[in-house]
N, C-alpha and C positions, 0 to 999 in steps of 0.2 A: 582386489577381491573384496566384495559389497557386505556387512553384517551388522548386526544390534547389539549396543552392548547388555547384557543379561544382569553383569555382576560386576562391581567396582571393589577391588582391594585395596584401593590407594596408589599401589605399584603397578597392578597385574587387572588385565581386566578377560572378563568372560565373553566374547564374541560367538553371535550363532550365526553364521554364513546363511544365503540363499537358500541352500541343498540343504539345510537343518544340523548342520553339523558346527560342532563348539571349538572354539580356539581359543588358548590361554596368548594372550597379550599384552605387550609393552605399549610405549611411548615412544614412537621415533624422535629422540633430543627434546627440547626445551619447546614446550605446545601449549600455546596462547592463541584464545578466539574472543574474537573480535574487542579485543580489549580487557577481556573480562578477568579481573586478579582473584582466580577461584583455588580455595586447597584442592579441589578436583576437578582438572580441567576437562574431561570426560564424563560422564556422568552416564547412568544407567537410562535405557532410553536412546540415548543416543544412535544417530546411524552413520557409520567409521568405513573408512575405507584402507583395508592394510594388505599385504604383502607377506608370505609365510616362506620364513627363514630358518635355518638348521642348523645346532650346532653339537655335533657331532653327531648321536644319537635323536637328541632332541630335536620337534620340530616346535615351534611357536609362531605367535603372527606380530608383525609389527604396523600399529596405526598411525597412519601418516597425514591423513584427513579426517575429517568430521562434518556432514551435511551440517546445511542451515537447521536452526533446528525450529520447528516450527512453536513452541513455548518450551517452556522451564518454570519451574518453583526454586525461587534460590532466595538466602536468606545471611544477616548478617550475623557472624559467631557472635554470642553474645560475651564469650569469656578473650575473645580476641577480634574486638571490636574491628579490624583493617585486614582481617579474612573474610571470606566469603565461601558459601558452600552450596552449590547445585543441589539440590537435592533426587529432582529427576528430572527428565526432558522428554518431549514429546508426548505429552499426555492428555486423550479425549476425554480422562472425566477424573477428578479428586475425590475421594471420599475423607471428611477430618473428623475423628473417631473422640467423640468428647464424654468424659465421665463426671460426676456432679463431686463425688469424695472419697475417690478409689483409684486414682489420686486425683486431686481437684482439677478440671480444666477451666481457665479463668477466660469470660469473657473479653480482656485483654489479647487475648491468644490466637481467639478463634476470630476476634476482628484484623489481626494482622494478617495472619493465616488468609482470609475471604481477600484484604486489601492487594495482594498478593497474587491471586488468584485471578481476581480482576483486571490488575495490571497485565497479563499474559493472557486472557481470554481462556481462562480454562475455569470451565464449569464445576461447581461443587455443592457436593450435597454432605448436609451435617447428620452424623450416624449418633443418635444418641445411644450408646453401652449401658449393659449390665440392668436394663430396666428392673428384671427378676431379682433386685439385688439391694431396692431400695424399700422404704418404711410410704405409706402415705401421703406425708408432709413433702420426703426428697422427691416421690413421683411431682407431686404438685409444682414442686420448683423448674423439674425437667419440663415439665408443658408450658410452663410460665416463657422459659428459659426459646422451648422450640415455637413457641407463639409469636416472641421476638424476632424472630431471626423467619420464620414464614411468612409475618406483615411486610418484611422487606422482599422478599421473593424468592428467597433459599429453601430450597425442598430439605426436607428435615424428618427421618425416620426413625422411631423408637425400636432400639433388637437387643435383643442380648444372643452375643456370639455364643457362650457357653450351655441356652437351651435351646437354643434354634428361631426363636422368635424373627420375622421379616427377614429371615435369609435369603428365601427364591425370591423376594421384592427385589432384594440387591445384587444379587445376580441376574433377575430379567434387565434391570440397569446395566450390568456389567460389560453383553454380549455383544460380541463385533467392537469391544473399547478393550483403548491400555489406559487400566484403572490404576492410579495410587493411594494406597492407605497411609493416613498419616496421623500423626496423634504424640502425646507424652508417652513416656514406656510407662505401660501396666494399663493403659486403657483397650488392649485385647485386642489391638493389631493380628499380630500371631494368630488369637483364638480364632480370632476371625476367617482368617485366610484358611485354617484347618477346617474351621465348619464349611468353607465356601469348596473346600477341596481337598480333602480329608489323606488323599494322597499325597501332597508336599509334606507333611507331620512337621512344621514348623515347632524348635523349640520353644515352651513355655515357661511362665516363672511364675511365681504369687506375691501377690504386693507386698512392701515391708511393713508391719503391724505399729512401727514404731514412728513411721514418720508420715505410712501413705503415698510412699511414691513406690514409683514403677522402678520393675530392674530387666536392665537393657539385655533385651536374647537378640534382638537383630543387629548385629556387632556393622555391616555393611548394607545397603541397600542393593536387593537383588530383586530382577523379575521374572515370573514362575508363567508357562504357557498354562492355560486351563482347556478343561476337556470339550468344555463349552464356546470354544472360536473366539477366545479372548484371552488378554493379559495382567499380571497384575502383576505392580511395583510392590513389595514392600518395603520400610524405610525404617531406619534405627528412631528411636525416643527421642523426639526433639525437647529440649526443659526450656528454649526461650525459643523466640523468631524476631530475631533484630531484621530490620528492615533496611533494604537498599533500592539503591536505583531509579530511587522514585522522589520526584521533585514538590515541593511546597505547594506551589497552585496546581497541580495535579493531584494533587491524595485528595480533594475533597470529590472527586471523578472518580474515586473505586470506593465510595459510599452511595449505593446506590438511590438509596433515599434522599440524599445530599443533593446527588447531581441530578434527581428530577425539580430539584426548588432552587439550585443557586441561579439559573438564569433571571431568578425575582429579583436577588441581590442587588442595590443602588449600585453597587460596584461591579463591574468586569473581574476585578482580580481580588474582589471580595477573599478573604481567608479563613472567616466567618470567627471572628475573635472579638474585636471591638468595634466594628465597623456599623455605623448609623444605615438601619433598613436592611437586615442583613435577615434573609429572608429563612435560613436556616437558624437563626436562633431565636428568629420570630416564632417556626415551627415547635421546634426545644423546648419553650415556655409554655406553649399550646398543649404540649403532651402529643406531637405529633412526630418524633424522634427521641428515642430512648438516650437517656443520658449517660447511659454505659458508652455508648456507642458516640457519642460525642465526645466522652473522656477517652476513649481510646484512639481518637481523630488528632486530639490535645498533645496526648501523651508521642505519636508516631510525629505529627509536627515540630514536636521542640524537642526531637531528640531523646525522648525518655524512654527508658528500660519500660517492661511489662510491669504493672500491679497487680494488684490480689483484687479480685472480685467480692467486694466487701456486698454487695444487695446491687442487684440489675438495675433497682430504680432509685439507688442513692443517688440525691443532686451533690451531696458535701464530700 
């Protein structure tokens, strides 16, 4: 029997077969896919094959194989650096929710997510949420940040999941696609899903006043069928985005503004560090590339953890 994984709870998988019937499934023995050592070898969005088994009166499925993935979003655990986590698989469109200060989303996190999306060919749209809660100065910061990423070529939409601002625009982009919503805890993913499809009724929580940190409301990734011929994958909040599976020589190719210029570097294997006649460094000094982007590139290249965004344009 063939089906799609709609929910993973670690040891059990909620799978919908081609007839629309759901089965609770588990894996058959040890399960490894293409050498990926992951905390979750089967992810939401995976197409799997399973057989139905019985234990007494209880009926359940046993997953014995997985079809090759079109793509997936994978990250290295921040606290457990040797482990990786596949966030979702077989995605048509990714939405990254961003908030300025409740909780803060820093450019290092945004860039790491975008690099991963570029590496696996997943179109990503940046959603700047909670625009109804910002002061005039804060809205100016949001617009500057959106301008930075639009100049690179990314679609950016200012939304309010709570008030409904630009939600219809997001729904139109989602039609006939499998979309994933991602971002830090507290950026409004569950509120946005409820705004798009009120019948789902995901739980939401308020931001912690003490640290402006989001509280986890989604424990496991889960896919939902929507009323307008689409699917959405809601994911747990991500504290950090450790990179995995990207070679140093390939990294600049996943920064679109770097990729356009790298052929003009003197050396084909230029890493854009101290090499002479580097087109990326020249563009950086001329203000054609944002310093925040170059700093995030260096952090990934050097294997550093994410740093906080002090100022989008700060050279220091």
